[in-house]
C-alpha positions in Angstrom: -165.7 54.5 -36.6 -164.6 52.5 -33.5 -162.5 54.3 -30.9 -158.9 53.3 -30.9 -156.7 53.3 -27.9 -153.0 54.2 -27.7 -150.9 51.3 -26.6 -147.4 51.9 -25.1 -144.4 51.1 -27.3 -142.7 47.9 -26.3 -139.5 49.9 -25.9 -141.3 52.0 -23.2 -142.1 48.9 -21.1 -139.6 47.4 -18.6 -137.9 44.3 -20.0 -136.3 42.9 -16.8 -138.8 40.4 -15.4 -141.5 41.4 -17.8 -141.2 39.1 -20.9 -144.6 40.2 -22.3 -146.8 37.2 -23.0 -150.2 36.6 -24.5 -153.0 39.0 -23.8 -156.6 39.4 -25.0 -157.4 42.1 -27.6 -159.9 44.6 -26.3 -161.2 47.8 -28.0 -158.4 48.0 -30.5 -160.1 46.6 -33.6 -163.6 47.2 -34.9 -166.5 45.3 -33.3 -166.6 41.8 -34.5 -162.8 41.7 -35.1 -161.3 40.2 -32.1 -158.3 38.0 -31.6 -155.1 37.0 -29.9 -152.4 39.6 -29.2 -148.9 38.5 -28.4 -145.7 40.2 -27.6 -142.2 39.6 -26.2 -139.5 42.1 -25.1 -136.0 41.1 -24.0 -132.8 43.1 -23.4 -130.6 40.6 -25.2 -133.1 39.8 -28.0 -136.2 37.7 -28.3 -135.4 34.0 -27.8 -136.7 31.0 -29.7 -139.5 29.1 -28.1 -143.1 29.5 -26.8 -144.1 32.9 -25.7 -145.3 32.7 -22.1 -149.1 32.5 -21.7 -152.2 31.1 -23.3 -155.4 32.6 -24.6 -158.9 30.9 -24.9 -161.2 32.3 -27.6 -164.7 33.0 -26.0 -166.6 32.8 -29.3 -166.9 31.0 -32.7 -165.0 32.7 -35.5 -162.6 32.6 -38.4 -159.0 33.7 -38.6 -158.9 36.5 -41.1 -155.4 38.0 -40.8 -152.1 37.9 -39.0 -150.4 41.2 -38.1 -146.7 41.2 -37.1 -144.5 44.1 -35.7 -140.9 44.3 -34.8 -138.5 47.0 -33.6 -135.7 45.7 -35.9 -134.7 42.4 -37.3 -137.0 39.6 -38.3 -138.8 36.6 -36.8 -141.1 33.8 -37.7 -144.0 32.5 -35.4 -146.2 29.5 -35.4 -149.7 29.5 -33.9 -150.8 26.6 -31.8 -154.4 25.7 -31.1 -156.0 23.0 -28.9 -159.8 22.5 -29.1 -160.0 20.4 -26.0 -159.7 23.2 -23.5 -156.2 22.1 -22.8 -152.9 24.0 -23.1 -151.6 23.6 -26.7 -148.2 22.3 -27.4 -145.9 22.0 -30.5 -148.0 19.1 -31.9 -151.0 21.5 -31.9 -149.5 23.9 -34.5 -152.0 25.0 -37.0 -149.3 26.4 -39.4 -147.2 24.6 -42.0 -144.2 27.0 -41.9 -145.3 29.9 -39.8 -145.6 33.7 -40.5 -142.6 36.0 -40.9 -141.6 39.6 -40.9 -138.1 40.7 -42.3 -136.3 44.0 -42.5 -136.8 46.6 -43.7 -140.4 46.0 -42.7 -141.4 46.9 -39.1 -145.1 46.1 -39.6 -146.7 43.5 -41.8 -150.4 42.4 -42.3 -150.8 39.0 -43.8 -154.1 38.2 -45.3 -152.9 35.2 -47.5 -153.6 32.5 -44.9 -152.5 29.5 -47.0 -150.0 28.6 -44.4 -152.8 27.8 -41.9 -153.9 24.2 -41.7 -157.2 25.4 -40.4 -158.8 28.8 -39.9 -162.1 27.9 -38.1 -162.2 28.7 -34.4 -164.7 27.3 -31.9 -165.5 28.9 -28.6 -163.1 27.5 -26.0 -160.2 26.9 -28.4 -156.9 27.7 -26.6 -154.0 29.3 -28.4 -150.3 29.8 -27.9 -147.5 31.3 -30.0 -144.0 29.9 -30.7 -141.1 31.9 -32.0 -139.4 29.5 -34.4 -136.9 31.7 -36.1 -135.2 35.1 -35.3 -132.7 37.1 -37.4 -129.1 37.8 -36.4 -129.1 40.0 -34.4 -132.5 39.2 -33.0 -135.2 41.8 -32.5 -135.5 43.2 -29.0 -139.3 43.7 -29.2 -141.9 41.8 -31.2 -145.7 42.0 -31.2 -148.5 40.4 -33.2 -152.2 39.8 -33.6 -154.1 36.8 -34.9 -157.3 38.5 -36.0 -160.4 36.3 -35.4 -163.6 37.6 -36.9 -166.5 36.6 -34.7 -169.1 34.6 -36.7 -172.8 34.6 -36.1 -174.3 31.5 -34.6 -176.8 29.7 -36.9 -180.1 29.2 -35.1 -182.3 26.6 -36.6 -186.0 27.4 -37.0 -188.0 25.2 -34.6 -191.8 24.6 -34.8 -193.3 25.0 -31.4 -196.8 23.9 -30.6 -198.4 26.0 -27.9 -201.5 24.7 -26.2 -203.8 27.1 -24.3 
């Protein structure tokens, strides 16, 4: 069983001047399950728009789930991905409608990935997250994870002739 680490609650982190952005996921999920972790925390509620920051995936993989959390209220996010090692923008969205969480849920794991236009990830793909909808009143703290299962690299068999 992998070792899990305790993360601070978003409510325990300072909100002024610290609008949590994108961060790499490390040692939270079992080996092979990696991905993009995002969060945002604001005193007057999470605003619409891109969450600050970008994340580049260092390996080939497949998106297998989206996990959303909130302190209260609901929200919808869209995931952006650019495969040219450039910062993604709205036109790089890989979702049709986005992924949502609504009260009374505070945590939701989504494994039905039909909203994704594509789920394949290539090493170097760069991701961003956009909040496209919030409830009224908006949540103060949101967090999420796009789980990307690392795939094995296919190595072709090659005949090598060795001369001695």
